[in-house]
Structures are given as C-alpha cells and as structure tokens.
N, C-alpha and C positions, 0 to 999 in steps of 0.2 A: 937969670933965674936963681943962680947960686946966692946972690945977695938977698933976694926975697926969702929964700929958705933960711938963711942965717938970721934975718930979721924975725921970721916966724918962730924959730927956735928961741930967740930971746923973748918974744912976746908970751910964750908959754912958760917962761921961767927957766929955760935951759941956758947953758953956756956953750955956744958954738965953738969955742976954742978948747973945750974939753976933749981929751984924746979920742974917746969913742965917737965924737961928733965931728971931728976935723974934716973928714971926707964925706960926711953926710950930704951937704948941699950938692956936691958933684955927683954922688951916687943917686940922689933923688932926681936930679935933672935928667940923668941918663935913663933912669927907670921910667920917669914920666913921659919922656919923649918916645920910648918904646911903647908904653901903654896907650899912647895917643897917636901912634904912627899911621893909623887908618886915614888921617886927614891928608897925608902926603901920597896916598895911593889911589889909583882909579881901577874900576872893574876891568876895563879894557887892558890895562897894563898887566894885571894879575892873570887874566885869562890867556893873554898872549897867544891868541890864535888857536888854542886847544879846543876848538869846536870842530867836530868831524861829521861828515855825511854818513848816515847809517840808516838802513831801512828798519827802524825800530820805533814802535809806538806804544810800548808797554811801560808801565810806571818804573822809574828808577828812584831808589831811596838810599840816601846816605844817613845812617842813624848814629846817634850818640857822638856827634861832633862836640868836643869840649869847647866851651866858650868862657872867656874871662873878659869882663868889661868893667867900666867905671860909671857909677851912678852920677848923673850930672847934677843932682840936687845936693849930694853930700860929698862927692868925690871919694866914695868908698867903693870897693869892688863888689861886683856880683858875678856869680859863676854858675855854670851848670852844663846842660847838654842841649844841643840844637839838632833837630831832625829835619831833613830837607828831602822833598820828593819833587820830581818833575815828570811830565808826560812829553816825551820827545815828539817833534814834528819833523822827522827825517834828519834830525841832527842830535848828536850827543856831545857831552862835555867831559873832558878829563876829570876824573873823580876828585883828584887833589885840588882842582880849581874851585870846586864847590866849597871846600874847607877854607881856601884862601879868600873867597868872597865873604864868607862868614867872618873871617878875621878882620877884613877891611872895616866892616861896620862895627864889629865888637871893640876894636881898638880906637874908639872915640868916646867922648863923654856921651852917655846914652841914657835913655829910658828903655826898658825891655820891650814895651809896646812898639816903639818906633823902630828899634833894632830888628824885630821880627818882620815888620813891613818892608824895611829897606832891603833885607836879604831876598825876600820873595820878589819884589819888584825888579831888583837888579838882575836876578837870574832869569826872570821871565823876559825882560827886555833883551838881555844878551843872547838868549837861546831862540827867541821867537817860538817857544814851545806852546803846547796846548794848555798848559797850566803848571803852577808851582804851589806846593804846600810847605809851610814852615811852621814848626812847633818848637818853642823854647821852654825849658823847665830850668828855673834858676833860684839860687839862694842869694839873698841880698844882705850884705853885711851891715847896711844902714838899718835894717830891721833887726838884725841879730845883736849887734854890738851897742846900739843906742836906741833911743825912741822906745818902741814897744817891746824890744828885747825878746822876740819870738824866734828862737834858734832853729826850729824845724819847719818853719813855714816855707812852702815852695810856691813860686809864682809861675804860672803856666800861661803862655800867650800863643796865639796862632794867627797866621795870615794865609788866606787862601786866594789864589788868583786863577782865572780861567775856569777850566773844568772842575778844579778842586772847590771852587766857590759855587758854580752853577749845577754840578751833578752830585747829589747826596751820596750816590754809590761810590764815586771816586774818592770823595772826602772820607767816607766810612772805611773804605779799603786801606787808605793811607793811615788813618788813626788806629785801625786794628793791627796793622803791621808794625807800628812803632811801640805798641804796648809791651 
C-alpha cells in the first residue's frame, strides 16, 4: 500500500521524498487499515457472549452513538449519530456491545443506507429480539467538499425490523424518544 500512496502523491504533482511527506505513505496505510478494520471483525467476536437472560420486554434505546465511516463512492468520510433501539425477548445485551456492532459496519467502505440495514439485521439476529430500530443522521464530506458543495445537508436513514416495522406505535415511540 505504501508504494501505491507514493505513486498517488506523484500523480497529483507532489514529491513523496519531501520532508513533510516522507512518512505519509506509512501513516496513510495505518489510518486506512483502522478505518476499514470492520472487515476483520465479526458480530459474534465483538458481542463475545455479552447477552444475558433478563425478564425484560420494554424498549431499550442507545441514542447518539457517534459514527465515522467512509463513502464507498469517493472514499471520503461521512460522520454523524446512530440511534439504536431493540425490544428484548427475555434477553438483553451489554450496552457497549451495541456501539461495537455499529463500529464493525461503520469501519468499512459504505453507503449509509446499507450501513443502517446491516446494524439492524445484525442486532436482530444476534439477540433474537422482538424488533430493532436504527436511525442514522450523517454529514457526507463527498457532498460538502466536492460535487454539490452543500455543507449543512444531513442524510437521515432508518431501518426497522420486527415490531418496529409492523407496529406503528412502537416505531412512533422510538422516533419520538430520539428527537
């Protein structure tokens, strides 16, 4: 990867042997591997058994989870907040594990629509719960820095599974609680 970055620097008219760029290929590789580390993780590894029997069937919401991802079309960042809710079916999950599942899918080249669905489906499958709702609000630098250059446009996506999809009252409660 380092050689590719050196070549890329040369192609844009830079001198990769310039003092400020000497370690850039190495730093870029380390950064890019971190930003795409979701490819090397699985949901089961991250949850690591942190699902517990509990006589609970009321909605659990984790709100304002920070997300950072990379647009697969331009390889530019998008960032924002993810809100996740689930309806337990006699099982609950350690709260930090929800954020970690969000990170697995965020740390891949993504489109926000798929990211939202992947989080909802992964948590629903892992928990066997009555439903999952996910809403993501994000700013896309590919829209801010280039193209249409709309700096304040927010993209909002949602994915509803189970009761969040089939029951308008459940969906409405979730959406009102994350406002």
